[in-house]
N, C-alpha and C positions, 0 to 999 in steps of 0.2 A: 415221242421219239422212238424210231425203230431200234430194236435191240442190236441190229447188225452194225450200227454205227454210233450207238450211245457211248460206248467206252472211248472211241476215238475222239468224239466231240469233247468229252470231259478232259481228255489229255490235251486237246487243243486249248481249252480254257486255262489249264495249268501252265501251258507254254506261254500264253499271252500274259498271265500274271507274273511269271518268272522274268520275262523281258521287261515288264513294267518296273519291277523291283531293281533289276540290274542297271537300267538306264535312268532311274530317278524320275520317271513320270509320276505325277500325282493321280492321274486318271487313266482308266482303260475301259474299253467296251468291245463286245463281240456280238455280232448279229448275223445269224446264218439262216438263209432261205434254201429249202430243198423242195422242188416241185411246187414252188410258189407258196410254201407253208413255212412258218417260223419253226425251226428246230432248236435254236439256241438264242437266248437273249440274256446277255451277261453284262452287268455294270459294276464297276469297281473304283473305289477311291474317292477323291474330292477334286473340285475344280482347280485347286492349287494346294500348295503345301501349308498355306496359312491356317492357323488354328480354327478359325470359324468359317472356313470355306464350305460351300454347299457340297453335299454328297452328289456323286454322279447318279443321274436318274434317266429314265427313258426319254425325257424331253431335253436332256442336256445336249447342247450344240457345240461341236468341236470345230476349231479352225482347221480346215483340210488342206491349207497351204497349196502346194503344187497340184494336188488332185483337182483343183479348179480347172485345170487344163482339159479335163474330160467334158466340162460344161462348155468351154470355148469350142472344143472339137465339134460338138453337136451344132453349134451356131455356124461354124465353117461349113459343115456338111449341108446344112439348110441353104447356105448361100450357093453351093454347087447345085443342089436340087432346084433352087429357084432361078438358076441360070444367071445369077449375078457374077459368079465365078465360072468361066467357061470350062476350065480344066485344071486339075492339080498340076499339070505340066506347064501352065502359063508362067512366064517370068513375073516376079513380083514387080518389076519396073513397069509393067503394063498397067498396074493399078496404082502404083505409088511412084510416079516419075521423078519426084523430088529426091529420092534416095540416091546416094553417090553411085553413079553408073559403073564406075570401075570396081567399087567394093561389092556390089550386088550382081555383077555380071555372071550370068549362068545360074543364078539362084532362082528356083521356082517355088511355087506354093508347096509342092510335094516336099521339097527339101526343108522348108520352114516347119512343116507339121510333123516331120519325122526326125527332127534333131540332126539332120545331115546337111545343114546349110553352111556350116563352117564360120559363122559370124559370132563375134563376141565383143564385149565392151571392157575397156581397161578402167583402172581406178580413177581416171580423170574424165570418164564419160565418153571417151573416143572409141568409135567402132574400129575393129580390125578383123582380118581374116586369118583363121587358124589353118584351114585346109580348103581345097577346091570342093565346091558343092557336090554332094553325091558320092564322094570318095571315102568318107569316113563318118564317124558318129561322135557327137559330144552333146551332153545335156546342158543346154544353155537357154536362158530366158529371152534372148534376143528375138527368136522366132515367135515366141508367145506374144511379146510386146507388139511386134509388127502385125500379127494376125488380129489381135484385139483391136488395134487401130483401124485395120482394114474393114472389119465387120462393122465398126461404128460408122465408117464412111458409107458403106454400102447401104445400111438400113437407116442411117440417121439416128441411131440410138445405140447404147451399149448392149453387148450381148446378154447381160443379165435381164434387161428389160425385154429383149426379144424372146428369151426363154420363158420369162414370166407369162407373156402373152400366149405363146404357142404350146408350152408344156406344163409349167408349174401350176398355173390356174386350172388347167384341164385335169390334172391328176391330184390336185388338192395339197400341194406341198406348202406347208406353213412353217416348217422348222429348217428351211433352207434359204439362205440369203446373205448378201454382202452387207455386213453390219457396220454401222457408223456410230451407234450409241450403246451405252452399257445396258446390260440386261442380266438378271440373275441366272438365266438359263445358259449363258455363254461361258464355256470352259476357258480358263486362262491358258496361256502358253508359258511353259516352264523353261528357264535356262538352267543354270546350275541350282542346286537345292537351296543354297543360301542367298540366292539373288531374288529380288522382288519379281513376282510374276508379271507377264506382259498381257495386255488386253487383247491384242490381235485386231483391234478395231481399225477401220480405215477412215478416210475423209470423204470418200465418195462410194457410191454403189454402182459405178459404171463398169466394173469388172477389171479395171486397170491396176487394182491393188489386191494384195493377198489377204482379203478380209471376208472370205466366204466361210460361213459357219453352217454346219449340217448336223442334224441328229443322226445317230447310228441307224435308226429305222428308215429314215428318209434317204440316207446314203445307200442302204441296201435296196430301197425301192428304185433309186436311180439306176443301180445295176440291173435290177429286174426289168426295168423298161427296156434296157439294151438287150438283155437275154431274150425277151419276148418280141424282139424286133419291132419295138414301137407300140405294142398293144398293152393296154391296161384295162383289166376287167372287161375284156371282150371288145374294147373300143380301140381303133387304130388312131392313136394320138399323134404319133410321129410316123411318116412314111417309112416302110421297111428299107427302102433304098438309102435313106438318110443314115439309118443305123449301120447298114452294110458298109458304107463309105468309111465311117468312123472306126469300125472294129475289124476291118480286113487289113492284111499286110499291105502297106502302101509305099514302103521305101524301095529304092532301087537295090539291086543285088550288090552287096559289098564284096570287095576282094578279100577282106578279112572276115572269115566265116564265124568268128567269135562274137561279132557285133550284134546287138539285139535288133529284132524286127519291131516295127511300129505301125500302128494304124494312124489315125489322127491323134497324136500324143499318147494314146494307149500303148502299152507294151502288149504285143500280140504273139501268141505261140504259133510259129510256123514250124520250121525245124528247130529243135532246142538249141539255144545259143549260150555259150559259157558266160558271156557278159550280160545276159538278160536277167531281169529281176523275177522272171518266171522259172521255176525249177524244171529240171529235165523230165520229171514224171507227170508234169501237167499236160493234159490232153491238147492236141492240136486244135486251134480255133478258140482257145481260151484267151482272155485278156485281163489286164490289170492296170490300175493307176494308183499312185501313192503320193504322199507329201512329206516334207522334211520333219514335220511334227509327229509322224507315225501313222496317220490314217492310210488305210489300204483298202481298196475295193477290188475284189477278185471275182470274175465272172467265168464260169465253166459251162458253156452251153450244152456240151455233150453229156454232162452229168446233171443238168438242170439245177445248178448250185450257184448261189451268190453269197459272198462273205464280205461283210463290212467289219473292219477292225480299226479301233481308234486308240490313239494315245495323245498326249499333249506336251511332249518334251521335244525341244528342237534337237536336231541331229540324233533322233531317237535310236538309230542303229549305228551312229558314228564310227569312224575308224575304218580300217581296211577290210574288216570282216562284214560290212553292212550287206553286201550281196549274198553272203552265206546265209544270213538270217532271213532275208527276204525270200530267197529260193527255198529255204527249209520250210517256211510257212506255207507257201503254195504247194510244195510237195506233200506236206502233212495233210492239207485239205484234200488233195487229190487221192491220197492213199485211203482216207476215211470213206470217201463216197464211191470209189471205183468198185 
């Protein structure tokens, strides 16, 4: 590791450990690539708070929760590249005519993948509209559910199978998958410290459940694939145009300048936004994805840096200050490598 950023990386490890202790995570990991070389590989804690739980190791696989959206994003981008989806500005009713026409009127695929669709579901499972599509931003899973179903219809298979065929098998991902059965390498999900841990397993591997587990090193490799615009070891595995669609700002201009910019589910740094999970010192063109259990994947192309950070505690940053911690993390990374 270069002396110029050795101290900064060590401070970042301390920060990760401090957050782990404050929030009651039993596990943490930090994996940093700079110029496609590993500059930090840190593993800490156990798979749960239980006495005989396995220690976190390089092959430990964390449930990445909502960070799975970045994997769905690539499948959506493939569908655009393959011309199954004509345009991001197509109304979703063109592809799913069974949806309530009044409810989805004006909702486009662009809105669904940038959290600007305005659709939500109440406690009884009934859909409703929060705001007119494209006018505001709200982090809701409704758009994710619709797009996962659409990809399944387009390709006749779930998006995980599509990615396995086109990407995972090509670059040798073995520690990434939608898990349905127990394995010692899978890190538990923690609620409160005195609660039994959750497995995070699903009943299906079709991508419609939050059961994606990834090791820190393969999470970082996923980020590196995007940073290299689809190239791995000199081979163009994913067309550069596919990566570009995912990681460019795709939302319409909001009247409220504090709202975050998004690519296809990724947070993307255009002009710094107060409500973005990317800090104001993060370079333009950077992007980040994260999940409720704490996994964060930060890609900074201008610095040739990828950072995968893992925890296993639900609502890891909980409370009103969660944006502060997320922004602080990305700012710290940027400060180290700038």
